C-alpha positions as CSV (number, residue, x, y, z in Angstrom):
1,M,59.8,-15.7,4.7
2,Q,59.3,-15.8,8.8
3,K,57.2,-13.2,8.8
4,A,54.5,-14.9,6.5
5,K,55.0,-18.1,8.4
6,L,53.9,-16.3,11.5
7,C,51.4,-14.3,10.1
8,F,49.4,-17.3,9.0
9,I,49.8,-19.2,12.2
10,L,48.9,-15.8,13.9
11,L,45.9,-16.2,11.7
12,L,44.7,-19.5,11.9
13,F,44.9,-19.2,15.5
14,L,42.7,-16.8,15.5
15,L,39.9,-18.4,13.4
16,T,40.2,-21.4,15.5
17,A,40.1,-19.3,18.8
18,F,36.8,-16.9,16.9
19,S,34.9,-20.5,15.9
20,A,35.3,-22.1,19.4
21,W,34.0,-19.1,21.1
22,A,30.6,-19.1,18.6
23,A,29.9,-22.5,19.6
24,V,29.8,-21.7,23.3
25,S,28.0,-18.3,22.9
26,E,25.2,-20.3,21.5
27,Y,24.7,-21.4,25.2
28,S,22.8,-19.0,27.7
29,F,23.3,-19.5,31.7
30,A,21.4,-18.0,34.4
31,S,21.2,-19.0,38.0
32,T,17.4,-18.2,39.9
33,L,16.4,-18.9,43.3
34,G,13.8,-21.8,43.5
35,T,12.7,-24.7,45.7
36,Y,14.2,-27.9,45.8
37,T,10.7,-30.5,45.4
38,E,11.6,-34.2,44.9
39,I,10.3,-36.1,42.6
40,S,8.2,-39.2,43.8
41,G,6.9,-42.3,41.4
42,G,9.7,-42.3,39.2
43,T,11.7,-45.2,38.4
44,V,14.2,-46.3,41.3
45,L,18.1,-47.1,40.1
46,G,20.2,-49.7,42.1
47,T,20.0,-50.4,45.7
48,V,20.7,-47.9,48.8
49,T,24.3,-49.8,48.1
50,N,24.7,-47.5,44.9
51,D,28.5,-46.6,44.2
52,N,30.2,-46.0,40.9
53,E,27.1,-47.4,38.9
54,V,26.1,-46.8,35.3
55,F,22.4,-47.0,34.4
56,N,22.7,-47.0,30.1
57,A,20.2,-46.0,27.7
58,L,16.9,-44.8,29.6
59,P,14.5,-43.6,27.6
60,L,14.1,-39.3,27.7
61,G,10.3,-39.6,26.5
62,F,11.0,-36.7,24.1
63,T,14.0,-35.5,22.1
64,F,16.8,-33.1,23.7
65,S,19.2,-31.2,21.7
66,Y,22.7,-30.8,22.9
67,N,25.4,-29.9,21.5
68,G,23.8,-29.8,18.3
69,V,22.8,-33.4,18.7
70,D,19.1,-34.3,19.0
71,Y,18.8,-37.4,21.6
72,T,16.1,-39.6,22.9
73,D,18.1,-41.3,26.1
74,V,20.5,-40.7,28.6
75,S,22.8,-42.3,30.9
76,V,22.8,-41.9,34.3
77,V,26.0,-42.0,36.7
78,C,26.1,-42.6,40.7
79,N,28.9,-40.1,40.5
80,G,26.3,-36.9,40.2
81,F,26.4,-36.6,36.1
82,I,24.3,-38.0,33.3
83,A,25.7,-38.3,29.7
84,M,23.8,-37.5,26.8
85,G,23.0,-41.1,24.5
86,P,22.6,-44.8,25.3
87,T,25.9,-45.2,27.0
88,A,28.4,-44.0,29.8
89,L,31.5,-44.8,31.7
90,T,31.5,-44.2,35.6
91,S,34.4,-41.9,36.4
92,N,35.2,-39.4,39.5
93,Q,35.6,-36.3,36.7
94,P,33.3,-36.6,34.0
95,I,34.4,-33.2,32.8
96,S,38.1,-33.0,33.2
97,N,39.0,-36.7,32.3
98,A,39.4,-37.2,28.7
99,A,38.7,-41.2,28.8
100,T,34.9,-40.1,30.7
101,S,32.1,-39.9,28.3
102,N,31.2,-37.0,26.4
103,N,28.6,-34.7,26.7
104,V,28.4,-34.8,30.4
105,V,25.8,-32.6,32.3
106,A,27.2,-33.0,35.8
107,A,25.5,-31.5,39.2
108,I,28.2,-32.5,41.3
109,G,30.7,-34.7,39.5
110,R,32.8,-36.6,42.1
111,D,32.9,-40.1,44.3
112,I,29.4,-40.1,45.8
113,K,27.6,-42.9,47.0
114,S,24.1,-43.4,48.5
115,R,23.5,-43.2,51.9
116,D,21.6,-46.2,53.9
117,T,18.4,-43.9,53.4
118,G,19.3,-43.2,49.4
119,E,17.9,-43.5,46.7
120,L,18.7,-42.5,42.8
121,M,15.3,-42.0,41.0
122,Y,14.2,-40.5,37.4
123,L,10.8,-39.7,36.1
124,S,9.6,-38.1,32.8
125,S,6.9,-36.0,33.6
126,G,4.5,-33.2,31.7
127,T,2.9,-33.0,28.4
128,A,4.6,-32.0,25.2
129,P,6.0,-29.6,24.8
130,N,6.7,-28.9,28.3
131,R,8.0,-32.2,29.3
132,I,10.7,-32.6,32.0
133,F,13.4,-35.8,32.4
134,S,14.1,-35.1,36.0
135,V,17.1,-37.8,37.6
136,Q,17.3,-37.5,41.5
137,W,20.2,-38.2,44.2
138,K,18.2,-38.1,47.3
139,H,19.9,-38.5,50.5
140,W,23.4,-39.3,48.9
141,R,27.4,-38.4,50.7
142,R,30.7,-38.2,49.4
143,S,32.4,-41.2,49.5
144,A,35.2,-40.8,52.0
145,T,34.8,-43.0,55.4
146,A,35.0,-39.4,57.2
147,T,32.3,-38.1,55.8
148,V,29.7,-40.9,56.5
149,N,27.1,-38.0,58.0
150,D,27.1,-36.2,54.8
151,D,23.4,-35.6,53.8
152,I,23.0,-34.2,49.8
153,S,20.0,-34.1,47.7
154,F,19.9,-32.8,44.2
155,Q,18.7,-33.0,40.6
156,I,19.4,-32.7,37.1
157,Q,16.4,-32.0,34.9
158,L,16.5,-31.9,31.3
159,Q,13.4,-29.7,29.8
160,E,11.9,-30.2,26.6
161,N,10.5,-26.5,26.1
162,G,13.7,-24.7,25.2
163,N,16.1,-27.4,25.7
164,K,16.8,-26.2,29.0
165,V,19.3,-28.0,31.3
166,V,18.5,-27.4,35.0
167,F,20.3,-28.1,38.2
168,V,18.3,-27.9,41.4
169,Y,19.8,-28.4,45.0
170,G,18.4,-29.4,47.9
171,P,19.2,-29.6,51.4
172,F,23.2,-29.9,52.1
173,T,24.5,-31.4,55.2
174,A,28.1,-32.1,55.0
175,V,30.9,-32.5,57.1
176,T,34.5,-31.3,57.6
177,S,36.9,-33.5,56.2
178,T,40.2,-33.6,55.8
179,T,40.2,-36.5,53.7
180,N,41.2,-35.7,50.1
181,Q,38.0,-37.4,48.9
């Protein structure tokens, strides 16, 4: 009887593991070298004092399929990530925190804030079926006081053609800091 239970549990575990692997295998990942090009003319979110804000239900301008669900809007979180859908929660750890939003796309995913010259902007560009929704963090920094001279810029792009998620990293200047932030 014990062997039968053990075999059943092992079989159940294997079926669960294979089904989880199948879902992940539907996605492909690639790395390419490219050029960071700042976007302009988009919608600016908040002010240069942005820190831990969330901007909910921003229209993509097209339908984007992510994790098997179609979305027409996203929410932008100042801490370097977006969440698919109309609402998001702020978090410094968007992927490893069970209390945060689902369907997160994180380029940085840590506690960051705008510099005095910083800007958070989004822009929908292009024509169907090649539209791109871009969110840009320009001149941001880690939030620890010791990192006030950081200067980081990056983008998250959702590309309509192929439902691609693209991370574009621009110039990074990060000071050495022993502060655990």
